[in-house]
ZALOLUM-405246 format. One record per atom (N, C-alpha, C, O): residue in one letter; x, y, z; residue number from 1. Coordinates in Angstrom, 2 decimals, decimal comma, always signed. Layout:
# residues N
+-----+---------+---------+---------+-----+
: res :      c1 :      c2 :      c3 :   n :
+-----+---------+---------+---------+-----+
:   a :       X :       Y :       Z : NUM :
...
+-----+---------+---------+---------+-----+
This chain:
# residues 64
+-----+---------+---------+---------+-----+
: res :      c1 :      c2 :      c3 :   n :
+-----+---------+---------+---------+-----+
:   m : +112,66 : +123,04 :  +92,15 :   1 :
:   m : +112,97 : +122,41 :  +93,42 :   1 :
:   m : +113,65 : +121,07 :  +93,14 :   1 :
:   m : +113,18 : +120,29 :  +92,31 :   1 :
:   d : +114,73 : +120,82 :  +93,83 :   2 :
:   d : +115,41 : +119,54 :  +93,61 :   2 :
:   d : +114,67 : +118,40 :  +94,30 :   2 :
:   d : +113,84 : +118,62 :  +95,18 :   2 :
:   e : +114,98 : +117,20 :  +93,89 :   3 :
:   e : +114,24 : +116,02 :  +94,36 :   3 :
:   e : +114,37 : +115,80 :  +95,86 :   3 :
:   e : +113,39 : +115,44 :  +96,52 :   3 :
:   d : +115,56 : +116,03 :  +96,42 :   4 :
:   d : +115,74 : +115,86 :  +97,87 :   4 :
:   d : +114,90 : +116,86 :  +98,65 :   4 :
:   d : +114,28 : +116,51 :  +99,65 :   4 :
:   r : +114,89 : +118,08 :  +98,19 :   5 :
:   r : +114,10 : +119,12 :  +98,88 :   5 :
:   r : +112,60 : +118,81 :  +98,78 :   5 :
:   r : +111,86 : +118,95 :  +99,75 :   5 :
:   l : +112,16 : +118,38 :  +97,61 :   6 :
:   l : +110,76 : +118,01 :  +97,42 :   6 :
:   l : +110,39 : +116,87 :  +98,36 :   6 :
:   l : +109,33 : +116,90 :  +99,00 :   6 :
:   n : +111,25 : +115,87 :  +98,45 :   7 :
:   n : +111,01 : +114,73 :  +99,34 :   7 :
:   n : +110,88 : +115,19 : +100,78 :   7 :
:   n : +110,00 : +114,72 : +101,50 :   7 :
:   m : +111,73 : +116,09 : +101,20 :   8 :
:   m : +111,67 : +116,62 : +102,58 :   8 :
:   m : +110,37 : +117,38 : +102,82 :   8 :
:   m : +109,76 : +117,23 : +103,89 :   8 :
:   e : +109,93 : +118,18 : +101,86 :   9 :
:   e : +108,69 : +118,94 : +102,01 :   9 :
:   e : +107,49 : +118,00 : +102,11 :   9 :
:   e : +106,59 : +118,23 : +102,92 :   9 :
:   i : +107,47 : +116,96 : +101,30 :  10 :
:   i : +106,38 : +115,99 : +101,34 :  10 :
:   i : +106,38 : +115,28 : +102,69 :  10 :
:   i : +105,32 : +115,11 : +103,30 :  10 :
:   r : +107,54 : +114,88 : +103,17 :  11 :
:   r : +107,64 : +114,20 : +104,46 :  11 :
:   r : +107,18 : +115,10 : +105,61 :  11 :
:   r : +106,54 : +114,62 : +106,55 :  11 :
:   k : +107,51 : +116,39 : +105,56 :  12 :
:   k : +107,07 : +117,33 : +106,59 :  12 :
:   k : +105,55 : +117,42 : +106,61 :  12 :
:   k : +104,93 : +117,41 : +107,68 :  12 :
:   f : +104,95 : +117,50 : +105,42 :  13 :
:   f : +103,49 : +117,55 : +105,32 :  13 :
:   f : +102,87 : +116,28 : +105,89 :  13 :
:   f : +101,94 : +116,36 : +106,70 :  13 :
:   l : +103,37 : +115,13 : +105,48 :  14 :
:   l : +102,81 : +113,86 : +105,95 :  14 :
:   l : +102,99 : +113,68 : +107,45 :  14 :
:   l : +102,11 : +113,12 : +108,11 :  14 :
:   k : +104,09 : +114,16 : +108,00 :  15 :
:   k : +104,30 : +114,08 : +109,44 :  15 :
:   k : +103,27 : +114,94 : +110,17 :  15 :
:   k : +102,70 : +114,50 : +111,17 :  15 :
:   e : +103,02 : +116,14 : +109,67 :  16 :
:   e : +102,02 : +117,01 : +110,29 :  16 :
:   e : +100,63 : +116,38 : +110,22 :  16 :
:   e :  +99,89 : +116,40 : +111,20 :  16 :
:   v : +100,29 : +115,82 : +109,07 :  17 :
:   v :  +99,00 : +115,15 : +108,92 :  17 :
:   v :  +98,89 : +113,99 : +109,90 :  17 :
:   v :  +97,86 : +113,84 : +110,57 :  17 :
:   g :  +99,92 : +113,18 : +109,99 :  18 :
:   g :  +99,90 : +112,02 : +110,87 :  18 :
:   g :  +99,78 : +112,38 : +112,33 :  18 :
:   g :  +98,97 : +111,81 : +113,06 :  18 :
:   v : +100,59 : +113,33 : +112,77 :  19 :
:   v : +100,60 : +113,72 : +114,19 :  19 :
:   v :  +99,28 : +114,38 : +114,58 :  19 :
:   v :  +98,70 : +114,03 : +115,61 :  19 :
:   t :  +98,81 : +115,32 : +113,77 :  20 :
:   t :  +97,58 : +116,01 : +114,13 :  20 :
:   t :  +96,36 : +115,08 : +114,03 :  20 :
:   t :  +95,43 : +115,20 : +114,82 :  20 :
:   s :  +96,37 : +114,17 : +113,07 :  21 :
:   s :  +95,26 : +113,22 : +112,94 :  21 :
:   s :  +95,22 : +112,28 : +114,14 :  21 :
:   s :  +94,15 : +111,98 : +114,66 :  21 :
:   q :  +96,38 : +111,81 : +114,57 :  22 :
:   q :  +96,43 : +110,93 : +115,74 :  22 :
:   q :  +95,88 : +111,64 : +116,97 :  22 :
:   q :  +95,14 : +111,05 : +117,75 :  22 :
:   r :  +96,25 : +112,90 : +117,14 :  23 :
:   r :  +95,75 : +113,67 : +118,28 :  23 :
:   r :  +94,23 : +113,79 : +118,25 :  23 :
:   r :  +93,58 : +113,66 : +119,29 :  23 :
:   e :  +93,68 : +114,03 : +117,08 :  24 :
:   e :  +92,23 : +114,16 : +116,96 :  24 :
:   e :  +91,52 : +112,84 : +117,24 :  24 :
:   e :  +90,47 : +112,82 : +117,89 :  24 :
:   i :  +92,07 : +111,74 : +116,75 :  25 :
:   i :  +91,48 : +110,42 : +117,02 :  25 :
:   i :  +91,53 : +110,13 : +118,52 :  25 :
:   i :  +90,54 : +109,68 : +119,09 :  25 :
:   e :  +92,66 : +110,39 : +119,15 :  26 :
:   e :  +92,78 : +110,16 : +120,59 :  26 :
:   e :  +91,82 : +111,05 : +121,37 :  26 :
:   e :  +91,26 : +110,62 : +122,37 :  26 :
:   r :  +91,62 : +112,29 : +120,91 :  27 :
:   r :  +90,71 : +113,22 : +121,59 :  27 :
:   r :  +89,28 : +112,68 : +121,58 :  27 :
:   r :  +88,62 : +112,66 : +122,62 :  27 :
:   v :  +88,80 : +112,23 : +120,41 :  28 :
:   v :  +87,42 : +111,74 : +120,37 :  28 :
:   v :  +87,27 : +110,45 : +121,16 :  28 :
:   v :  +86,20 : +110,18 : +121,71 :  28 :
:   l :  +88,32 : +109,64 : +121,22 :  29 :
:   l :  +88,27 : +108,44 : +122,05 :  29 :
:   l :  +88,16 : +108,80 : +123,53 :  29 :
:   l :  +87,37 : +108,21 : +124,26 :  29 :
:   r :  +88,96 : +109,76 : +123,97 :  30 :
:   r :  +88,93 : +110,20 : +125,38 :  30 :
:   r :  +87,58 : +110,80 : +125,75 :  30 :
:   r :  +87,08 : +110,59 : +126,85 :  30 :
:   e :  +86,99 : +111,56 : +124,82 :  31 :
:   e :  +85,71 : +112,21 : +125,09 :  31 :
:   e :  +84,53 : +111,25 : +125,06 :  31 :
:   e :  +83,43 : +111,59 : +125,48 :  31 :
:   g :  +84,78 : +110,05 : +124,56 :  32 :
:   g :  +83,70 : +109,07 : +124,46 :  32 :
:   g :  +82,69 : +109,41 : +123,37 :  32 :
:   g :  +81,52 : +109,04 : +123,48 :  32 :
:   s :  +83,14 : +110,09 : +122,35 :  33 :
:   s :  +82,24 : +110,53 : +121,28 :  33 :
:   s :  +81,87 : +109,42 : +120,29 :  33 :
:   s :  +81,03 : +109,63 : +119,42 :  33 :
:   i :  +82,47 : +108,26 : +120,43 :  34 :
:   i :  +82,28 : +107,19 : +119,47 :  34 :
:   i :  +81,09 : +106,32 : +119,88 :  34 :
:   i :  +80,99 : +105,87 : +121,02 :  34 :
:   k :  +80,21 : +106,11 : +118,93 :  35 :
:   k :  +79,06 : +105,23 : +119,14 :  35 :
:   k :  +79,43 : +103,85 : +118,61 :  35 :
:   k :  +79,79 : +103,72 : +117,44 :  35 :
:   g :  +79,36 : +102,84 : +119,43 :  36 :
:   g :  +79,70 : +101,49 : +118,99 :  36 :
:   g :  +81,14 : +101,14 : +119,27 :  36 :
:   g :  +81,84 : +101,84 : +120,00 :  36 :
:   s :  +81,59 : +100,05 : +118,67 :  37 :
:   s :  +82,93 :  +99,53 : +118,95 :  37 :
:   s :  +83,92 :  +99,73 : +117,81 :  37 :
:   s :  +85,05 :  +99,25 : +117,87 :  37 :
:   t :  +83,49 : +100,43 : +116,77 :  38 :
:   t :  +84,36 : +100,65 : +115,61 :  38 :
:   t :  +84,36 : +102,12 : +115,24 :  38 :
:   t :  +83,32 : +102,76 : +115,20 :  38 :
:   l :  +85,55 : +102,63 : +114,98 :  39 :
:   l :  +85,71 : +104,00 : +114,50 :  39 :
:   l :  +86,02 : +103,93 : +113,02 :  39 :
:   l :  +87,07 : +103,43 : +112,62 :  39 :
:   h :  +85,11 : +104,42 : +112,20 :  40 :
:   h :  +85,28 : +104,42 : +110,74 :  40 :
:   h :  +85,97 : +105,73 : +110,35 :  40 :
:   h :  +85,45 : +106,81 : +110,59 :  40 :
:   l :  +87,13 : +105,61 : +109,74 :  41 :
:   l :  +87,92 : +106,78 : +109,39 :  41 :
:   l :  +88,03 : +106,93 : +107,87 :  41 :
:   l :  +88,02 : +105,95 : +107,13 :  41 :
:   k :  +88,12 : +108,18 : +107,45 :  42 :
:   k :  +88,30 : +108,48 : +106,03 :  42 :
:   k :  +89,18 : +109,72 : +105,91 :  42 :
:   k :  +88,88 : +110,75 : +106,51 :  42 :
:   m :  +90,25 : +109,61 : +105,16 :  43 :
:   m :  +91,15 : +110,74 : +104,92 :  43 :
:   m :  +91,11 : +111,04 : +103,42 :  43 :
:   m :  +91,28 : +110,14 : +102,60 :  43 :
:   v :  +90,88 : +112,30 : +103,08 :  44 :
:   v :  +90,81 : +112,70 : +101,68 :  44 :
:   v :  +91,89 : +113,75 : +101,41 :  44 :
:   v :  +91,94 : +114,79 : +102,07 :  44 :
:   l :  +92,76 : +113,46 : +100,45 :  45 :
:   l :  +93,81 : +114,39 : +100,06 :  45 :
:   l :  +93,38 : +115,08 :  +98,77 :  45 :
:   l :  +93,13 : +114,43 :  +97,75 :  45 :
:   t :  +93,28 : +116,40 :  +98,84 :  46 :
:   t :  +92,94 : +117,20 :  +97,67 :  46 :
:   t :  +93,87 : +118,40 :  +97,59 :  46 :
:   t :  +94,61 : +118,69 :  +98,54 :  46 :
:   s :  +93,83 : +119,09 :  +96,47 :  47 :
:   s :  +94,62 : +120,30 :  +96,31 :  47 :
:   s :  +93,82 : +121,32 :  +95,51 :  47 :
:   s :  +93,25 : +121,00 :  +94,47 :  47 :
:   k :  +93,77 : +122,55 :  +96,01 :  48 :
:   k :  +93,07 : +123,59 :  +95,25 :  48 :
:   k :  +93,83 : +123,93 :  +93,97 :  48 :
:   k :  +93,26 : +124,49 :  +93,03 :  48 :
:   d :  +95,12 : +123,59 :  +93,93 :  49 :
:   d :  +95,94 : +123,87 :  +92,75 :  49 :
:   d :  +95,83 : +122,79 :  +91,67 :  49 :
:   d :  +96,10 : +123,05 :  +90,50 :  49 :
:   v :  +95,44 : +121,59 :  +92,08 :  50 :
:   v :  +95,34 : +120,46 :  +91,14 :  50 :
:   v :  +93,97 : +119,80 :  +91,37 :  50 :
:   v :  +93,87 : +118,84 :  +92,14 :  50 :
:   p :  +92,93 : +120,30 :  +90,70 :  51 :
:   p :  +91,59 : +119,77 :  +90,93 :  51 :
:   p :  +91,46 : +118,26 :  +90,70 :  51 :
:   p :  +90,57 : +117,63 :  +91,28 :  51 :
:   s :  +92,31 : +117,69 :  +89,89 :  52 :
:   s :  +92,21 : +116,26 :  +89,61 :  52 :
:   s :  +92,80 : +115,39 :  +90,72 :  52 :
:   s :  +92,67 : +114,17 :  +90,68 :  52 :
:   l :  +93,45 : +116,01 :  +91,72 :  53 :
:   l :  +94,02 : +115,25 :  +92,82 :  53 :
:   l :  +92,95 : +114,96 :  +93,86 :  53 :
:   l :  +92,45 : +115,87 :  +94,52 :  53 :
:   e :  +92,62 : +113,70 :  +94,00 :  54 :
:   e :  +91,72 : +113,27 :  +95,07 :  54 :
:   e :  +92,10 : +111,84 :  +95,44 :  54 :
:   e :  +91,77 : +110,88 :  +94,74 :  54 :
:   h :  +92,78 : +111,72 :  +96,56 :  55 :
:   h :  +93,24 : +110,43 :  +97,06 :  55 :
:   h :  +92,49 : +110,14 :  +98,35 :  55 :
:   h :  +92,53 : +110,94 :  +99,29 :  55 :
:   v :  +91,80 : +109,00 :  +98,40 :  56 :
:   v :  +90,97 : +108,65 :  +99,55 :  56 :
:   v :  +91,53 : +107,40 : +100,22 :  56 :
:   v :  +91,81 : +106,40 :  +99,57 :  56 :
:   v :  +91,68 : +107,48 : +101,55 :  57 :
:   v :  +92,10 : +106,33 : +102,34 :  57 :
:   v :  +91,03 : +106,12 : +103,41 :  57 :
:   v :  +90,69 : +107,05 : +104,14 :  57 :
:   e :  +90,50 : +104,90 : +103,49 :  58 :
:   e :  +89,50 : +104,57 : +104,50 :  58 :
:   e :  +90,02 : +103,42 : +105,36 :  58 :
:   e :  +90,71 : +102,53 : +104,88 :  58 :
:   h :  +89,67 : +103,48 : +106,65 :  59 :
:   h :  +90,16 : +102,47 : +107,58 :  59 :
:   h :  +89,21 : +102,38 : +108,76 :  59 :
:   h :  +88,54 : +103,36 : +109,10 :  59 :
:   e :  +89,14 : +101,22 : +109,38 :  60 :
:   e :  +88,35 : +101,03 : +110,59 :  60 :
:   e :  +89,25 : +100,66 : +111,74 :  60 :
:   e :  +90,16 :  +99,84 : +111,59 :  60 :
:   i :  +88,99 : +101,26 : +112,89 :  61 :
:   i :  +89,73 : +100,93 : +114,09 :  61 :
:   i :  +88,77 : +100,34 : +115,10 :  61 :
:   i :  +87,76 : +100,96 : +115,44 :  61 :
:   k :  +89,06 :  +99,15 : +115,57 :  62 :
:   k :  +88,26 :  +98,53 : +116,63 :  62 :
:   k :  +88,65 :  +99,18 : +117,94 :  62 :
:   k :  +89,83 :  +99,16 : +118,32 :  62 :
:   v :  +87,68 :  +99,75 : +118,65 :  63 :
:   v :  +87,99 : +100,46 : +119,90 :  63 :
:   v :  +87,51 :  +99,72 : +121,13 :  63 :
:   v :  +87,79 : +100,14 : +122,25 :  63 :
:   a :  +86,81 :  +98,62 : +120,93 :  64 :
:   a :  +86,35 :  +97,85 : +122,09 :  64 :
:   a :  +86,63 :  +96,37 : +121,87 :  64 :
:   a :  +86,32 :  +95,55 : +122,73 :  64 :
+-----+---------+---------+---------+-----+
């Protein structure tokens, strides 16, 4: 796979992750499922093809 095509595939994946994650965060906010004034988030990137891949991103969103 050439570098440009690889870059496009990665960007498509990241766009899907971003859009669907935002929808899920907005859904739980609308439903009032959050206890307290902070939403603690954690995203874990893994691959069944590369067991050594584990990238963790954690973030807090103030909701009140």
